[in-house]
N, C-alpha and C positions, 0 to 999 in steps of 0.2 A: 495560518500561524506558523512562524518559522520553527517554534519549539517542537511542533508535531513531526516535522521531517526528521529531526535528529533522534527523538525518542523512538520513532518507528524503526529507524536504522538500528538503534541500540537493541530494540526488541528482536529484530531479525538476526543480528549478529550473535547475541547471547543464546537465542534459541537454536541457531545452527551449531554453535559450540556444544550445547547440551545434547543435541541429537548425535553429534560425532563422538563425544567423550562419555556422556552419561553422568558427568560430575554434577552434584547437586548445587554447587555454587553458581553455575551458569543458569540453572533454572531459577534460582533466587533472583539473579540479576535480570533475567527476562521478565519475571513477574513484577519486579520493581519498575522496569521500563514500561511495561504495559499499564501499570497504575498511572504513571505520568501521562501516557498516551491517551488514556480514557479521559483524563481531566482537561485535555487541551480544547477540543471542540467537537462538533458533531462528526467531522471527518475522522478525528482520532478514535471515537467510539466505533465507527465503521471499520477502520483499519484493525483495531483490536479484535473485533468480532470475527474478522477474516483470519487473523493470525493464529488465534488459539487453536481451532481444530486442525489447521493445516500443519502445524509443527508437531502435533501428536501423530499425524499420519505417517506411517512407516518409520517411526523413531526406533532407535536401537533397543531401548527398554521403555517400559511403562513408568510413568512418574509414580512415586510413592504417595502414600496418603498425606504425609507431611508436606510434600511438594505441591500436591493438589490444594491443600489448605492455603497456600500462598496466593492462589488465584482469587481468594476472597477479597484481597486488596483491590484489584481492578473491578471485580463485581460490586464491591461496596461503593466505590467511587462512582460507578455508573448508576447505581441505585440512588445515591445521594444527588447526582446531577438531575436525574429524572424527577425526583421529589422536589428539588428546588424549582425546576421549571414549572411543575404543576402547582406548587405553592404560590409562586409569584406571577403566574400567568405568562411565563416566557416560553414561547413555542417556536419551533423552526418555521421558516416561511412556508414550507409545504403543507402546514397544518393551519394556516390562516383561514379565518372564516370568509374573508373577502379579499380580493386583489386590490392593489393601489388604484387610485383614481386614474382613469384612462385605459385600463386594461380590461377587456370584456370577458375575462375568463371566469370570474366569480370564484367559487371554491375550487382550489387547484386539484385536489384529489378526486373531485367528481367529474373530471374530464372524461368524455367518452366519444367514440366515433371518430370521424374524420379529423376533427380539430386536434385530437391527441396525436394522430398519425402525422399531422402537419407539424406539430411541435417536435416530434421525434425526428422527422426529416430535417427540420431546421437545426436541431442539435447536432446531428451527424454532419450536416453541411458546414456548420460553423466550426466544429472541431477539426474537420478536414482542412478548412481554410487556415485556421490558426496553426496547424501543424505542418502543412505542406506549402500553402501559397504564401503565408506570411510568417515563416518560421523564425524563431529566436534560437539562441544557442542551446536552450534547454530542449527544444524539439529534436535536435540531433541525437541526444542521448536516448530519448524515448523512442525515436524511430529506429535507432540501432537495436534496442531491445525488441521491438516489434519485428524488425527484419530478421534478427537472429531466431526468433520463435518460428517465423514463417519458413525460413530456410532449413531449419533442423528442428522440427517440432518434437520428434521422439527424444532427441538428445536433451532438449529443454525440459522435458518431463521425466528425466531420469536423474538418479543420484541426488546430490545435495541441492541442486538448483530447482528441483521440483516444487518444494514449498514456496520459494520465492517467485517462481513462474506463475503458480496458481494464485498467489497473493496479489501480484501486480495485475494480472488479467482480471481478477475479481474486483479489485479496486477501480480499475479503469471502466469496466462495464457497469459497476454500481454508480459511479459518478455520472456516466452518460445517461443512466436510467433516471437519476434524480433531477437533472436539469429540466426535462419537459414538465415536471410537476411544480416548478417554482412559479409564483404569481407575478412574473415579470416577462417582458418581451425577451424571447430567447436570444436573438443576436446581441442585444445589449448586455444581458446577463453573462453570456459566454465571453464577450470582450472584456467585461469588468472583472471576471473571477476565474475563468478556466485556466489561464496560464499560471495564476497564483496557486490554484489548487493542485495542478499537476506538479508544480515545483516541490510539493510535499513528498512526492514519491521519488524524486530524482536521486537522493542518496542511496535508496534501496536499489534503484536501477543501476547506479554505478557499481554497487556491490555485485549485482547479477552479472554485469559486463566483465568485471574483474574475475569472477569465478569462471566465466566462459573463456576468457583469454588464457587462464591457467590450464585449461583442458587442451589447448592447441599443442600439437606434437613438438614444434620448435621451442615453445615456451617451456614445456615440461622437460625437454632434453637439456636446454640451457640451465634450467633450475637444478636438474640432477647433476650436471657437470660442475656447477658452482658449488653444490654441497660436497661433491666428491673432492674437489680441489681444496676446499676449506678443511675437510677432514684430513687430507693428506698433509697439508701444511701444519695442522695441529699436532699430528703424530710425529713429525720430523723432530729430531733432537735439536 
């Protein structure tokens, strides 16, 4: 769902601003964005569950009781969604009692042994092919993020980028862990949905890349000179 990519970006941006400034308005905005994020889809609930603890980790100050009460919004929406699913028998595919006709897996979460390992291998192989061998423009952004983390892992886990780094890695690993549990053939399921699901993370990846570029010496130097020039021009009579 396209809506989830923008509300996840809004959640990250507002939470980062709250971590930096400690202003309550940014916490309120982040809680509101999280509420909409939980309402989107199962992926939105996953992203929100990853975001909440990460943005408290290493924050400048602890949230007040009033701010913590704002998280009742996302929690209430999540509880409502689970109740509606249970009330009307709507369950994610990974909880289906039986697989569609033609798939020999049976109950997906009961997979054990070599067949599970086979589906995990198929998931990793399919993800590699979609990202490396058959890339689209979205894959370039994601590969830039993965490459930046591999080239400078300590830098990626320091400062303001640390919550975003952990969130993106957690989301990617969680999505890869879910695909083997679906009651569908892995190659078909990846081809049908993997690119679309990854697109939900792209705005946050762009934010991470922008924060990384801002740390480069040349960019920081030019930014400082630009600010100095603007200040000098403002002070001239």
